[in-house]
C-alpha positions as CSV (number, residue, x, y, z in Angstrom):
1,M,66.5,123.7,161.7
2,R,66.8,124.4,157.9
3,A,64.4,126.2,155.6
4,A,64.7,127.7,152.1
5,V,62.0,129.9,150.5
6,T,62.3,130.9,146.5
7,V,59.9,132.1,143.8
8,G,58.3,129.9,141.5
9,E,54.9,128.7,140.1
10,G,53.2,125.5,140.4
11,A,50.4,123.0,140.6
12,V,48.9,121.9,143.5
13,F,47.4,118.7,144.2
14,E,46.2,116.0,146.9
15,D,48.6,113.5,147.4
16,V,47.9,109.7,148.1
17,N,47.5,110.5,151.5
18,G,44.8,112.9,150.9
19,R,47.2,116.0,151.9
20,P,47.9,119.1,149.6
21,A,50.8,119.0,147.9
22,V,53.3,121.2,145.0
23,A,54.2,120.2,141.7
24,S,57.0,123.0,140.5
25,P,60.7,123.7,139.7
26,A,60.1,126.0,142.7
27,S,60.1,123.0,145.0
28,R,63.0,121.5,143.4
29,R,65.0,124.6,143.6
30,A,63.9,124.7,147.1
31,N,65.3,121.2,148.1
32,E,68.5,121.9,146.0
33,L,69.0,125.0,148.7
34,L,68.5,122.7,151.4
35,A,71.2,120.3,150.1
36,I,73.5,123.9,149.7
37,A,72.7,124.9,153.1
38,R,73.6,121.6,154.4
39,T,77.2,122.1,153.0
40,V,77.2,125.4,154.0
41,A,76.4,124.8,157.6
42,P,76.2,121.6,158.7
43,D,75.9,122.3,162.2
44,R,73.9,125.4,162.4
45,P,70.4,126.5,161.8
46,C,70.2,128.1,158.0
47,F,68.0,129.9,156.3
48,A,67.9,130.4,152.4
49,L,66.0,132.7,150.5
50,E,66.0,133.1,146.6
51,G,64.4,135.6,144.2
52,A,63.8,138.2,146.7
53,S,64.4,142.0,146.4
54,E,67.0,143.2,148.0
55,L,64.3,145.5,150.5
56,V,62.9,142.0,151.5
57,V,66.5,140.7,152.0
58,T,67.2,144.0,154.1
59,L,64.3,143.6,156.3
60,L,64.5,140.0,156.9
61,G,67.6,140.4,157.9
62,Q,67.1,143.0,160.6
63,R,64.5,140.3,161.8
64,L,66.8,137.5,162.4
65,T,68.6,138.9,165.1
66,G,71.9,136.9,166.1
67,W,71.8,135.5,162.9
68,E,74.9,136.0,160.1
69,R,74.9,135.9,156.1
70,A,77.0,133.4,155.1
71,P,79.7,134.8,152.7
72,T,79.3,132.3,150.1
73,A,76.1,131.7,148.4
74,P,74.7,130.9,144.9
75,K,73.7,134.1,142.6
76,G,70.4,135.2,143.7
77,T,70.5,133.6,147.0
78,T,70.9,135.0,150.9
79,I,71.7,132.5,153.3
80,W,71.7,133.4,156.7
81,L,73.4,131.1,159.3
82,G,72.1,131.0,163.0
83,P,73.7,131.4,166.3
84,R,76.1,128.6,167.1
85,S,75.0,126.4,170.0
């Protein structure tokens, strides 16, 4: 499992299959963060969070029991690494 969350605005639209989708620089950035997560931890679950306050990072970190913060991440981004299999 890999997940990425970033802050931004965008436009919601209906795609060709009738499902809602979002066009946004934030969605592009979330995709970039997923690519970074794959390189940081190719064999572990990973969660990247960008644009959140330090309080949110701290509170979320408390909820991710057994996860550790990656030693390197882009500026303004926190990456948690899930437990090893």
